[in-house]
N, CA and C atoms as a LAMMPS dump frame, in Angstrom:
ITEM: TIMESTEP
0
ITEM: NUMBER OF ATOMS
429
ITEM: BOX BOUNDS ff ff ff
-5.0000000000000000e+02 5.0000000000000000e+02
-5.0000000000000000e+02 5.0000000000000000e+02
-5.0000000000000000e+02 5.0000000000000000e+02
ITEM: ATOMS id mol type element x y z
1 1 1 N -267.859 276.765 136.99
2 1 2 C -269.531 276.601 137.796
3 1 3 C -270.687 276.849 137.049
4 2 1 N -271.614 276.081 137.204
5 2 2 C -272.434 276.135 135.982
6 2 3 C -273.608 276.551 136.76
7 3 1 N -274.546 277.129 135.975
8 3 2 C -275.938 278.213 136.297
9 3 3 C -277.043 276.849 136.365
10 4 1 N -277.705 276.789 137.707
11 4 2 C -278.427 275.578 137.846
12 4 3 C -279.856 276.342 136.993
13 5 1 N -280.23 277.441 136.62
14 5 2 C -281.362 277.903 136.047
15 5 3 C -281.109 277.638 134.655
16 6 1 N -279.798 277.82 133.873
17 6 2 C -279.281 277.631 132.554
18 6 3 C -279.652 275.878 132.33
19 7 1 N -279.481 275.122 133.162
20 7 2 C -279.136 273.678 133.539
21 7 3 C -280.469 273.236 133.171
22 8 1 N -281.357 273.561 133.725
23 8 2 C -282.926 273.185 134.245
24 8 3 C -283.514 273.639 132.877
25 9 1 N -283.294 274.997 132.176
26 9 2 C -283.9 274.77 130.88
27 9 3 C -283.669 273.853 129.775
28 10 1 N -282.421 273.381 130.096
29 10 2 C -281.334 273.198 128.887
30 10 3 C -282.429 271.703 128.899
31 11 1 N -283.157 271.07 130.053
32 11 2 C -283.857 270.164 129.909
33 11 3 C -284.844 269.726 129.131
34 12 1 N -285.192 270.933 129.109
35 12 2 C -286.921 271.416 127.952
36 12 3 C -287.043 270.069 127.091
37 13 1 N -287.212 269.25 126.438
38 13 2 C -287.009 268.095 125.496
39 13 3 C -287.838 268.882 124.091
40 14 1 N -288.59 270.238 123.965
41 14 2 C -288.864 270.236 122.958
42 14 3 C -287.669 271.041 122.109
43 15 1 N -288.021 271.107 120.35
44 15 2 C -287.233 271.547 119.725
45 15 3 C -287.201 273.129 119.754
46 16 1 N -286.241 274.237 119.84
47 16 2 C -286.188 275.233 119.268
48 16 3 C -286.884 276.054 118.506
49 17 1 N -287.727 275.234 117.55
50 17 2 C -288.996 275.865 117.122
51 17 3 C -290.374 275.69 117.787
52 18 1 N -290.333 274.801 119.168
53 18 2 C -291.461 275.071 119.656
54 18 3 C -291.485 275.29 121.255
55 19 1 N -290.307 275.972 121.467
56 19 2 C -289.78 276.132 122.791
57 19 3 C -290.476 277.703 123.293
58 20 1 N -291.432 277.813 124.224
59 20 2 C -292.111 279.046 124.731
60 20 3 C -291.268 279.226 125.585
61 21 1 N -290.543 278.881 126.942
62 21 2 C -289.533 279.657 127.605
63 21 3 C -287.954 279.909 127.099
64 22 1 N -287.411 281.217 126.983
65 22 2 C -286.628 281.177 126.991
66 22 3 C -285.586 281.734 127.516
67 23 1 N -285.987 282.089 128.817
68 23 2 C -285.235 282.475 129.95
69 23 3 C -285.984 282.417 131.732
70 24 1 N -285.122 281.365 132.232
71 24 2 C -286.168 280.847 133.771
72 24 3 C -285.16 282.376 134.396
73 25 1 N -286.234 282.536 135.488
74 25 2 C -286.101 283.977 136.317
75 25 3 C -286.021 283.455 137.654
76 26 1 N -286.78 282.052 137.963
77 26 2 C -286.086 281.551 139.507
78 26 3 C -286.961 280.468 139.193
79 27 1 N -286.123 279.142 140.278
80 27 2 C -287.054 277.691 140.396
81 27 3 C -286.59 277.506 141.761
82 28 1 N -287.348 276.833 142.297
83 28 2 C -287.017 275.924 143.625
84 28 3 C -287.999 274.761 143.02
85 29 1 N -286.622 274.151 142.782
86 29 2 C -286.8 272.367 142.322
87 29 3 C -288.009 271.753 142.448
88 30 1 N -288.865 271.355 142.038
89 30 2 C -289.596 270.315 141.968
90 30 3 C -291.035 271.064 142.98
91 31 1 N -290.996 272.258 143.027
92 31 2 C -291.867 273.179 143.739
93 31 3 C -292.847 273.909 143.07
94 32 1 N -292.062 274.975 142.424
95 32 2 C -292.048 276.73 141.499
96 32 3 C -291.18 276.922 140.933
97 33 1 N -291.387 277.844 139.769
98 33 2 C -290.336 278.522 139.014
99 33 3 C -291.417 279.363 138.374
100 34 1 N -290.291 280.747 137.482
101 34 2 C -290.926 281.479 136.971
102 34 3 C -290.026 282.014 135.623
103 35 1 N -290.415 282.382 134.44
104 35 2 C -289.684 282.28 133.485
105 35 3 C -290.145 283.007 132.238
106 36 1 N -289.755 283.587 131.202
107 36 2 C -289.917 284.238 130.686
108 36 3 C -289.93 283.75 129.024
109 37 1 N -290.961 284.363 127.89
110 37 2 C -290.603 284.074 126.233
111 37 3 C -291.027 285.44 125.8
112 38 1 N -290.391 285.784 124.824
113 38 2 C -289.965 287.319 124.497
114 38 3 C -290.517 286.68 123.578
115 39 1 N -291.628 287.534 122.482
116 39 2 C -292.529 287.332 121.465
117 39 3 C -291.701 287.927 120.224
118 40 1 N -290.671 287.034 119.761
119 40 2 C -289.937 287.906 118.674
120 40 3 C -290.405 288.606 117.494
121 41 1 N -291.427 288.058 116.513
122 41 2 C -292.249 288.495 115.824
123 41 3 C -291.644 287.859 114.373
124 42 1 N -290.918 287.057 114.551
125 42 2 C -290.71 286.025 113.367
126 42 3 C -291.051 284.717 113.106
127 43 1 N -291.903 284.145 114.202
128 43 2 C -292.291 282.848 114.798
129 43 3 C -293.328 282.736 113.566
130 44 1 N -292.92 281.712 112.802
131 44 2 C -294.105 281.633 111.663
132 44 3 C -295.584 281.103 111.931
133 45 1 N -295.722 280.738 113.356
134 45 2 C -297.218 281.168 113.384
135 45 3 C -298.004 282.101 113.498
136 46 1 N -296.812 283.335 113.576
137 46 2 C -297.297 284.953 113.834
138 46 3 C -298.196 285.227 112.312
139 47 1 N -297.324 284.499 111.389
140 47 2 C -297.877 285.128 110.065
141 47 3 C -299.361 284.944 109.764
142 48 1 N -299.898 284.063 110.38
143 48 2 C -301.333 283.401 110.109
144 48 3 C -302.742 283.56 111.39
145 49 1 N -301.767 284.202 112.539
146 49 2 C -302.486 284.443 113.367
147 49 3 C -301.953 286.115 114.07
148 50 1 N -302.597 286.305 113.822
149 50 2 C -303.112 286.926 112.205
150 50 3 C -302.392 288.183 111.377
151 51 1 N -303.202 287.907 110.237
152 51 2 C -302.164 288.691 109.46
153 51 3 C -302.256 290.111 109.328
154 52 1 N -301.381 290.77 109.653
155 52 2 C -301.316 292.519 110.158
156 52 3 C -301.476 292.478 111.453
157 53 1 N -301.844 291.532 112.135
158 53 2 C -302.294 291.875 113.435
159 53 3 C -301.757 290.679 114.115
160 54 1 N -300.379 290.113 114.127
161 54 2 C -299.807 288.852 114.761
162 54 3 C -299.859 289.264 116.471
163 55 1 N -300.587 287.919 116.664
164 55 2 C -300.765 287.95 118.431
165 55 3 C -300.571 286.478 118.419
166 56 1 N -299.721 286.585 119.884
167 56 2 C -299.322 284.995 120.336
168 56 3 C -301.095 284.409 120.74
169 57 1 N -301.179 283.447 119.705
170 57 2 C -302.444 282.044 120.136
171 57 3 C -302.138 281.919 121.513
172 58 1 N -303.518 282.089 122.4
173 58 2 C -304.155 281.627 123.687
174 58 3 C -303.124 280.36 123.713
175 59 1 N -303.28 279.313 122.949
176 59 2 C -303.294 278.136 123.288
177 59 3 C -301.463 277.73 123.581
178 60 1 N -300.765 278.834 122.987
179 60 2 C -299.459 278.441 123.059
180 60 3 C -298.991 279.325 124.261
181 61 1 N -299.529 280.032 124.606
182 61 2 C -299.741 280.475 126.155
183 61 3 C -299.623 279.449 127.277
184 62 1 N -300.625 278.527 127.021
185 62 2 C -301.128 277.04 127.31
186 62 3 C -300.107 276.193 127.647
187 63 1 N -299.469 275.849 126.4
188 63 2 C -298.067 275.462 126.119
189 63 3 C -296.462 275.876 126.728
190 64 1 N -296.657 277.551 126.968
191 64 2 C -295.234 277.583 127.357
192 64 3 C -295.803 277.168 129.035
193 65 1 N -296.92 277.532 129.408
194 65 2 C -296.956 277.437 130.902
195 65 3 C -296.853 275.882 131.114
196 66 1 N -297.744 275.345 130.344
197 66 2 C -297.002 273.795 130.494
198 66 3 C -295.536 273.082 130.834
199 67 1 N -294.806 273.815 129.1
200 67 2 C -293.142 273.595 129.54
201 67 3 C -292.776 274.066 130.524
202 68 1 N -293.22 275.029 131.413
203 68 2 C -292.452 275.713 132.364
204 68 3 C -292.778 274.66 133.892
205 69 1 N -293.89 274.507 133.534
206 69 2 C -294.335 273.855 134.812
207 69 3 C -294.04 272.156 134.644
208 70 1 N -293.546 271.55 133.6
209 70 2 C -292.773 270.634 133.309
210 70 3 C -291.415 270.875 133.917
211 71 1 N -290.384 271.296 133.542
212 71 2 C -289.332 272.263 133.969
213 71 3 C -288.939 272.056 135.499
214 72 1 N -290.024 272.631 136.254
215 72 2 C -290.139 272.792 137.297
216 72 3 C -290.395 270.892 138.048
217 73 1 N -291.139 270.798 137.285
218 73 2 C -291.688 269.126 138.321
219 73 3 C -290.212 267.908 137.437
220 74 1 N -289.588 268.091 136.753
221 74 2 C -288.581 267.544 135.997
222 74 3 C -287.068 267.935 137.106
223 75 1 N -287.155 268.759 137.508
224 75 2 C -285.925 269.624 138.504
225 75 3 C -286.077 269.347 139.942
226 76 1 N -286.844 268.116 140.548
227 76 2 C -287.316 267.899 141.818
228 76 3 C -286.054 266.668 142.085
229 77 1 N -285.148 266.973 142.831
230 77 2 C -284.049 266.608 143.593
231 77 3 C -284.452 265.201 143.891
232 78 1 N -285.925 264.913 144.715
233 78 2 C -286.664 263.944 145.547
234 78 3 C -287.174 262.902 144.398
235 79 1 N -287.485 263.447 143.57
236 79 2 C -288.535 262.519 142.652
237 79 3 C -287.734 262.336 141.199
238 80 1 N -287.312 260.834 140.471
239 80 2 C -286.776 260.948 139.621
240 80 3 C -287.451 261.567 138.366
241 81 1 N -286.946 262.077 137.491
242 81 2 C -287.87 262.715 136.034
243 81 3 C -288.603 261.314 135.411
244 82 1 N -289.579 261.661 134.711
245 82 2 C -290.578 261.067 134.196
246 82 3 C -290.495 261.031 132.661
247 83 1 N -290.305 260.279 132.651
248 83 2 C -289.901 259.905 130.496
249 83 3 C -290.949 260.572 129.96
250 84 1 N -291.203 261.307 128.94
251 84 2 C -291.841 261.525 127.913
252 84 3 C -292.635 262.625 128.403
253 85 1 N -292.605 263.466 129.699
254 85 2 C -293.401 264.127 130.08
255 85 3 C -294.422 264.757 129.192
256 86 1 N -295.821 265.064 129.097
257 86 2 C -296.66 265.59 128.361
258 86 3 C -297.537 266.276 128.776
259 87 1 N -298.384 267.173 128.301
260 87 2 C -299.362 267.649 128.707
261 87 3 C -300.706 266.831 128.769
262 88 1 N -301.509 266.462 129.246
263 88 2 C -301.941 265.507 129.456
264 88 3 C -303.812 266.042 129.74
265 89 1 N -303.972 266.99 130.695
266 89 2 C -305.255 267.671 130.695
267 89 3 C -304.949 269.183 131.21
268 90 1 N -306.312 269.598 131.06
269 90 2 C -306.061 271.45 130.824
270 90 3 C -307.184 271.59 132.096
271 91 1 N -307.63 272.271 132.854
272 91 2 C -308.593 272.367 133.671
273 91 3 C -308.557 274.097 134.293
274 92 1 N -309.964 274.269 134.382
275 92 2 C -309.986 276.149 134.692
276 92 3 C -309.178 276.995 133.863
277 93 1 N -309.135 276.956 132.455
278 93 2 C -308.333 277.391 132.087
279 93 3 C -308.763 279.042 131.2
280 94 1 N -308.452 279.826 131.427
281 94 2 C -308.835 281.412 131.396
282 94 3 C -307.816 281.91 130.566
283 95 1 N -308.14 282.575 129.114
284 95 2 C -307.493 283.572 128.588
285 95 3 C -307.921 284.998 128.503
286 96 1 N -307.11 285.307 129.077
287 96 2 C -307.485 287.186 129.517
288 96 3 C -307.025 288.242 128.312
289 97 1 N -305.937 287.587 127.346
290 97 2 C -305.39 288.464 126.851
291 97 3 C -304.357 287.389 125.971
292 98 1 N -303.237 288.527 125.464
293 98 2 C -302.096 287.801 124.751
294 98 3 C -300.862 288.974 124.762
295 99 1 N -300.122 288.151 123.71
296 99 2 C -299.252 288.956 123.465
297 99 3 C -298.809 289.295 122.371
298 100 1 N -298.16 290.522 121.738
299 100 2 C -298.037 290.883 120.802
300 100 3 C -296.041 291.187 120.329
301 101 1 N -295.664 290.928 119.02
302 101 2 C -294.479 291.318 118.722
303 101 3 C -293.499 292.022 119.593
304 102 1 N -292.435 291.564 120.178
305 102 2 C -291.58 292.297 121.008
306 102 3 C -291.975 292.859 122.665
307 103 1 N -293.198 291.773 122.849
308 103 2 C -293.772 291.698 124.173
309 103 3 C -292.841 290.558 124.823
310 104 1 N -292.781 290.601 126.006
311 104 2 C -292.618 289.325 127.377
312 104 3 C -293.644 288.954 127.831
313 105 1 N -293.502 287.578 127.648
314 105 2 C -294.3 286.782 128.596
315 105 3 C -293.834 286.429 129.512
316 106 1 N -294.253 286.716 131.254
317 106 2 C -293.481 286.119 132.23
318 106 3 C -294.981 285.129 133.037
319 107 1 N -294.136 283.616 132.76
320 107 2 C -294.83 282.839 133.228
321 107 3 C -294.653 282.366 134.901
322 108 1 N -294.982 281.751 135.599
323 108 2 C -295.022 281.475 136.72
324 108 3 C -296.368 280.166 136.644
325 109 1 N -295.371 279.207 137.5
326 109 2 C -296.16 277.819 137.597
327 109 3 C -295.659 277.525 139.336
328 110 1 N -296.447 276.224 139.869
329 110 2 C -295.662 275.672 140.584
330 110 3 C -296.888 274.312 141.041
331 111 1 N -295.933 273.33 141.593
332 111 2 C -296.426 271.96 141.175
333 111 3 C -297.462 271.888 142.363
334 112 1 N -298.847 271.772 142.062
335 112 2 C -299.709 271.507 143.284
336 112 3 C -300.092 269.967 143.664
337 113 1 N -299.721 269.131 143.111
338 113 2 C -299.544 267.364 143.297
339 113 3 C -299.053 266.698 142.757
340 114 1 N -298.894 265.381 142.994
341 114 2 C -298.393 264.07 142.7
342 114 3 C -299.214 263.176 142.323
343 115 1 N -299.19 261.783 141.657
344 115 2 C -299.985 260.598 142.001
345 115 3 C -299.522 260.024 141.079
346 116 1 N -298.364 258.699 141.29
347 116 2 C -297.759 258.2 140.242
348 116 3 C -297.103 258.964 139.209
349 117 1 N -297.409 258.561 137.817
350 117 2 C -296.807 259.194 136.945
351 117 3 C -297.668 260.544 136.372
352 118 1 N -298.379 260.99 137.23
353 118 2 C -299.218 262.37 137.019
354 118 3 C -298.355 263.536 137.514
355 119 1 N -298.615 264.615 137.768
356 119 2 C -298.171 265.818 138.304
357 119 3 C -299.536 267.21 137.894
358 120 1 N -300.034 267.514 138.883
359 120 2 C -300.717 268.279 138.713
360 120 3 C -300.121 269.986 138.764
361 121 1 N -300.263 270.97 138.25
362 121 2 C -299.652 272.354 138.16
363 121 3 C -300.42 273.611 138.236
364 122 1 N -300.486 274.569 139.085
365 122 2 C -301.35 275.541 138.067
366 122 3 C -299.919 277.111 138.201
367 123 1 N -300.698 277.398 136.792
368 123 2 C -299.745 278.003 136.34
369 123 3 C -300.45 279.853 135.887
370 124 1 N -299.621 281.031 135.886
371 124 2 C -300.334 281.934 135.626
372 124 3 C -299.208 282.996 134.314
373 125 1 N -299.885 283.76 133.689
374 125 2 C -298.936 284.326 132.63
375 125 3 C -299.523 285.511 132.173
376 126 1 N -298.244 286.752 132.595
377 126 2 C -298.492 288.308 132.47
378 126 3 C -297.543 288.794 131.295
379 127 1 N -298.712 289.782 130.982
380 127 2 C -297.633 290.821 129.623
381 127 3 C -298.139 292.007 130.526
382 128 1 N -296.199 292.673 131.218
383 128 2 C -296.889 293.495 131.375
384 128 3 C -297.348 293.72 133.19
385 129 1 N -298.119 293.966 133.316
386 129 2 C -299.285 294.128 134.603
387 129 3 C -300.45 293.353 134.189
388 130 1 N -300.319 292.834 133.029
389 130 2 C -301.86 292.167 132.691
390 130 3 C -301.8 290.724 132.84
391 131 1 N -302.749 289.872 133.589
392 131 2 C -302.862 288.923 133.7
393 131 3 C -303.295 288.333 132.223
394 132 1 N -302.715 287.475 131.668
395 132 2 C -303.387 286.854 129.812
396 132 3 C -303.612 285.69 130.044
397 133 1 N -303.296 284.688 131.257
398 133 2 C -303.392 283.374 131.422
399 133 3 C -303.364 282.993 132.676
400 134 1 N -304.592 282.107 133.352
401 134 2 C -304.519 281.322 134.769
402 134 3 C -305.001 280.104 133.911
403 135 1 N -304.156 278.948 134.483
404 135 2 C -304.748 277.52 134.504
405 135 3 C -304.386 276.595 135.157
406 136 1 N -305.106 275.385 135.374
407 136 2 C -304.754 274.465 136.241
408 136 3 C -304.152 273.248 134.969
409 137 1 N -303.041 272.613 134.987
410 137 2 C -302.64 271.808 134.131
411 137 3 C -302.38 270.365 134.894
412 138 1 N -302.373 269.078 134.158
413 138 2 C -302.081 267.933 134.157
414 138 3 C -301.383 267.605 133.561
415 139 1 N -299.772 267.029 134.269
416 139 2 C -298.846 266.404 133.134
417 139 3 C -298.812 264.795 133.24
418 140 1 N -298.531 264.078 132.707
419 140 2 C -297.864 262.684 132.544
420 140 3 C -296.597 262.017 132.153
421 141 1 N -296.15 261.352 132.503
422 141 2 C -295.276 260.598 131.856
423 141 3 C -294.875 259.065 132.286
424 142 1 N -294.109 258.44 131.932
425 142 2 C -293.657 256.956 132.763
426 142 3 C -292.124 256.774 133.377
427 143 1 N -292.405 255.857 134.337
428 143 2 C -291.44 255.565 135.042
429 143 3 C -290.153 254.33 134.575
């Protein structure tokens, strides 16, 4: 018997070096979901961001949210997956904080609209109880 959350996570096209969702917690296919990324501390980008004070870059929080939104959108049983789905636009992005090695980023996203080969999503990220990201995302692909 297969695990639908694990299968949805495997659909993420990114290589292991650029995956910022390493666990799905919930999935309502095509509608909403939740996931996590644990900042391990050995990620290469932490060496330079910042030496001696490693911190997950805000732009990678946005990327993590976009990856979760993509997983949700591509899992919709009513809509065929879009080829080459990518982040194409950002609106109302607010970065309130970040995460350090050992911390878990909890991501939530929901698809708010679709038009042709574009989809809109709203996403948030929390570290513990602290809201660290809020964003409206647009992803696009082709049929």
